N, C-alpha and C positions, 0 to 999 in steps of 0.2 A: 707231491708229484704223482701223476696218474699214468699208468702204462697198460696197454692192451697186448696180450700175448696171443698170437694166432698160431697154434701148434697142435698137432693131432697125436703126438706121442705122450701118453699119460705120465711116464716117468719124468720126462723133460718138463712138462707143465707143473707137476707137483714140486719138482726141484726149484724151478724159477719162482713159482708163486710163493713158496715157503720162504726162500731166501730174500726175495724183494720185499715181501711183507715185513720181515724182520728189519730190513733197511729203512722202513718207513714209507714205502711206496703203496699206493692204492692200486690193486691189480684186478683187471678184468681178463677173462679167458674166453677164447672161441676155439672150438675143436675142429672146425672145418671152414672152408673158404667162404661159404655163403653167410654163415653167422659172423665171420670176421669182417666181411664187407659191410654188413648191416651195422655192426658196432662201430667200425672205423669211420663210416660216413655219417652216422646219426649222432654220435657223441664226440666230445672233445677229449683228447689225450695229449700228454706232453710228448710221448714217443710211443711207437708201435714196434713190437718184435714180431716179425713175420716169417714163417717158414715157407720155403719154396714148394715142397711137396705136400699138398693138402687134399683131402677128399672134397668132392663136389665142385670145387673151384680152386685152381692152383694160386700160388702166391703172386705170380705175375699178373693174373687177372684181378686179384684183390687190389694190388698196387695201382693198376691202371684205373680201376673204378674210383679209388681214393683220390688219385691225382686230378681227376676231373672235377673234384669238389673242394679238396683241402690240400694243405701243404704240411700236414703233420709229419714230423721226422720218422723215418722208417729204417730199422736195422733188419736186414734179411739174413736168415739162417740157411746155409747151403751145405751140401756134402763136400767133403774136403777135395775130392777129385773133380768136381764140376766147375771148372774155370769159366765155361761159357755162361753158366747160371749167374755167377758173380758179375760178369761183364754186362750181361743183359739186365740184371737188376739195377745196376748203377745207371745204365743208359735210360732206363724207363722210369727213373725217379727215386730210387732208393738212396738214402743218405750214407749208409754204411752197411757192412756185412760182416758176419762171423761164420767160420766154418766149424762144423760139428766134428768131434767134440770140442767144446770151448771152455775157457776158464770163466767161472761165474764172476770173479772179481774184475776181469777184463770187460765182461758185458756190463756190469754196473758202472764202471768208469765211462764206457762209451755212451751209456744211457744219460748219465749226468752231463757229459760233454755236449751231446746233441740238444738236450733240454736247455742248457745254458746258452748255447749258440742261438737257438730259436728265440728265446726270450730277449736276448740282446738285440736281435734283428727286428723284433716286433715294432711296428710303426707306432709312433706316439701321436701322429696326426691322422685322423680318420675322416673320410668324406662319404656322404650318402646324398646324392643329388646336390642341392645347394646348401646342405648342412655340413659344417666343418667343426670337428671336435678336437681340441688340443688337450691331450691327456696330461701332459706335463704342466702346461699353464692353467689347466682346469678352466678352459674357456670354450664356449660353443657359440657359433654364429650361423644365421641363415640369411642368405642373400646379402651378406656383409653386415647384418644387424645382430648385435650381441644379444644373446638370450640371458636374462637375469634369473639364474637358477640357484636354488639352495644347494647346500653340500650334498644332501641326499638325492635331490633331483638330478644333479650332475652325475652322481654315482650310478643312478638308474639308467640315465642316458648312455653312459660309458659302457655299461654291461650290454645294453641293446645294440649299441654301435659296433662293439667288438664282434658281435654275433649277428651282424646285419644279414637279413635274409633267412635267419633261423627262427622258428617259432619257439618262444620260451614260455613254459608253463608258469603258473603262479608259484608253484612249489620251487621251481628252479630260480625264479626271481628272488624269492625270500631268502634262499640260501646264498645267492651271489651278492645281493645288496645288503641284507640284514644279518646274514650268516646264522640264521636260526630258522626253525620251522614253526610258523604260526598255526594256530588252530584253524581248521577249515572254514569255520563260520566267520572269521574276521575278514574285514574288507580293506585291510591296510594296503594291499597291492592295487586294488581298484582305485582307491583314493589317490595313491601316489601317481598312478598312470593318468588319471583324470587331470591332476595338477600339471604334470609334465606336458600332456597333450595340449592343454590350454596355452602354454607358452611356446611349445615347439611347433604346433600346427595352427593354432587359433588365428594368428595374424596373417597367415600365408595361404595362397590359393591351393597349392598342392600339399597333400597330406602324406606324412611319412610313417607315423605310428598307427598301426592297424591292429584291430582285435580280430582274432580267429576264433570264432565261436566254439566253445567246448574244448579248446586247446591252449590258448594263451595269447601272446602278443608278439608282433614282429615289426622291426624297423626296416623299411625298404621303400624304394621307388616303384610304384605300381605302373603297369603299362598304360592305364588311362591317363596317369599324370604325365607320362612321357609324350603321349599323343596330343595333349591339350596345349 
């Protein structure tokens, strides 16, 4: 489980980071709203703990920016007497809130509850243009034509489809698909992408799997494909 804590009080951050790490969570920390916005929108988390009062950019602004791109569960931290903050946070897309001071055990249970709820709701049928991926049936089709993929090719496609529109680096792909870090000179990712692209895009006029030079790969419908 991976959590982002956006909080500017050092004592609170140290307390949460230490406790959650002991519970087995991977913890990232942002000490202001600008850094919190960057991490929350550029990386994937199971849940985010977001304080309302932050330097540079308040929690509501961070939440608004996040909701324009992602549906990551958010627990907002508010002062005990600020009822309006709690109401506003829930209206603007927060999933839960806690008032300071709070029980660490209660926070942990709420984090697990939100993470479980989100995973249970995660769609098992993904669509990108005319591509349809059935994660449970392990089946992929384009324009109704089934793609004959190996187990590893389907896993690679699933990773890209779950993060459609996001550029994934070679390092990220090796961790997500092979769960290891390959040496930089190996071409295992390039080879796997080439084989998947031949089956995914080769027989079809519109291309979905794109190379972003110097950055990685992205699965998406490009504007030129929509116009054609």
